[in-house]
Steps between C-alpha positions, in 0.01 A plus 500: 500500500743692273593822685604678176166408334308625803683832489418537132134415563486758780685764302297491186170417675519808715595703199158405355317547828588869572174668396263236641707488823464871552133498407406230751776422752591847617162526676483132605836512673471844657422365844793261533738750348388770746571253785837410354592868495413521873726203570777650282471837684725707258652814639593831336839487340531121479619296198236245403510198264171366365546150361246383239372855484245437221338825395660694784213537744703405803808681372317832458342461841839449653636803309229723633616419855884497457478826300771644274750460781473129458477267200292214369632233262231281344606178322293248306565214254249643255622782281140619434430519876820703546400736219158546652640575839754742363229685303280529812800649694573744223138602480494565867826693504675255731855520382638314797335175396684295236420176332691224331442146366673267734490141624418479873733197536804699371456871574746722308526730804778575752506328836374684807340777296137505628328585830180318402405228254140423415349227283126501451373170367802426290696222676252230385608551141872456564639159410737513797354725778779403733757659258280815480487525880879467519519788255270704730738423788801604287365834379365608850717715720569362848182559700307546176141382477298283260127448447343226294152389393407178333171324435397267784363147502369364172174390666432854626541669155182469296669557164758218553330248259629722219836325479358154470250612234772653289741207548233262379527675162874558472819440695529859615796474739326773700575509869499130589575598864294819504345439837801350665610809689147551627496164683545523873814687596670430168573865416634579846723192495632596154590849626682357800697255278604798297657660802217745580347537843118474480318735733138457380317223310132577444205353299240722346158393381355702209249491218533568132192664343438455127200683362403232244624195332694692236694685768575181695630326186701790369667552839581118527602425139625818340623693807712250681751222484321288230480788253755340261304179484172689455649695217566182311161338550256501208139598545381143575751445772438847649132428520567169669746623763272801565202274554704273740629799697153647552380162615785489749429838648114465487479445876601865554258649250293793632255623252690580173827521688746279689630550852805262522678421823871572519778457751837662521813460710694801600849489661729767644865428539835668563863447413737451794260651748446317826138619524218310677416138442258457205147542615230307323183719467163337503237588238 
């Protein structure tokens, strides 16, 4: 896998996905993001970094809690996502939330400058998540906190066949290790290797409801990581991959809609904080 190519695919793919992502995934991910905010536990006056901020949903939720006495910095590899997040903040009058295009593996930010770092479903897209976690450690103040969410086990995510279906049509270089951090204690171990002290590692079962086949396909193909490949498919290929995807998720069809199983892993960690031993929470 060429890391530079993967970054380009992610950058320009998410540029294309902004509108479809907002239309479908804001609602689909509301549950896990609410739980991640609980794990993050932002406090009034804190300085928060939101990595892979996307359209700014998590950033603005953090900003509402830290208030104008604090600050939120949202960063994302996609310029269109950053622009969308900045527009949402401006429309909401949240002047203490700022946004910038930035690579999670090389943050252009001062060391020890944040009380809290959050990353909601972004580490899976980073070619070198270990480098990104080292950057999290670097920018956290001593005793600072971090909260992460990633997708869980491939077998527990009903939409997972998507990658194989797209890769059968084109060498997409999209997330070849997408589910790696969701396997076992992989995310917690990666945090520890980056110098963070893990305090909680937790799995969450969820469901993704699509009202009909069109919604399921738009969310999967146009609103996510394969958006760049989808944009380059002609009508014949689009019809073929759509048919294959609907066949793959047919076991979860309910009436006209689809209720897909999903799993997430959430981890809390601290920098240079003795804290309790990591506790594995059961489902």
